[in-house]
N, C-alpha and C positions, 0 to 999 in steps of 0.2 A: 536471449533474455529480452523480455518486452516490459514496457511500463505497466501494462495491464496486469501482468503477473505480480509485479512489485506492489501495485495498488491492492490487489487481492490479498497479498501477504500482510500488508499493513492494516487493511480493514479487518482481517481475522484477528490480528493482534489487538486492535483497538476495541474489539467486540467480545472480549473474554473468550477468544478462541472458538467462537460460534461461527461456523461456516454459513449456516442459514441466515443469521443476522447480517453477516458481512455481505452476502449475496443480495439481500434485500436493500441494503444501503447503497450498493453499487448498481442497483437496478439490473441485475443479471440473475440467471438461475443458479441454484446451488451447485449442480454438477459442473458448471463452467468454472466456478471458484475452485472447486476440488481439482479440476483439470489443470488450472493455472498453477496451483501449488505443487501438484505432481510433476508438471513439466519443469518447474523451477528447481525442485529437488533433484530431478533427473539431470538437468543441465549442470548443476553444481556437484553432482555425485556425492551428496551428503544430505542426511535428514536435517530439516530445519525446525522440526517440532518434536517435542516430547509427547508420546502417545500413551494412552491407557486403553488398550484394545483399539477400536477405531476412532476413539475420541481424542481430540487435540487438547492437551492440558497445559502446554507452555512451549517456550522456544528452547531449542537446543543451544549450546554455546555458539555453534556456527550460525544458527538462526538469529541470535542476538546481534551478531556482527552484520549479517545480511540486512536485517531490519533497519539498523542504523544507517547503512549506506542507501537503502531503499528510501528512507525518509529524506535524505539529502537529494536523491535523484528526483523524487516527486516535487520537492521544493524548487529544485532547479527548473523543472518543467514549468511550474507556475510562474517563475521569474521570466522564462523565455516567452511564454504567452503574454505576459504583461508588457514586454517590449513591443510586441505587435499592437497591443491595445493602445499604448502610448503614442505610437506613430499614427495610428488610425484616428485617434481622438486626442489631439495634443493638449487641449485645455482641461481635460478630465483626469481625475485621479481618485485615490482613496485616502482619506484623512482619518487616522485613528487617534483618539485622545483618551488618555488614561488619567485617572485621578484617585487619590486616596482620601 
């Protein structure tokens, strides 16, 4: 299992199960996203999507769980990369302010 497969899964979920839109946002070709999803399903030995013909229409129960863990993994990757950035540029950071 690779992070790029998890990113593809999440991108498809976040784009109304459109593999083409997910590929465009990931800056890769559509067949690559399809291959990532196929490999992931093969490694897990379970379908992650509900399908209508060839069209993805939703997540399977297993897909829901995998997507939840995938979000955590991608978030963890971002946190790990942030550690490197903090060490490289100690005085810099990101400040987010919210107001109502």
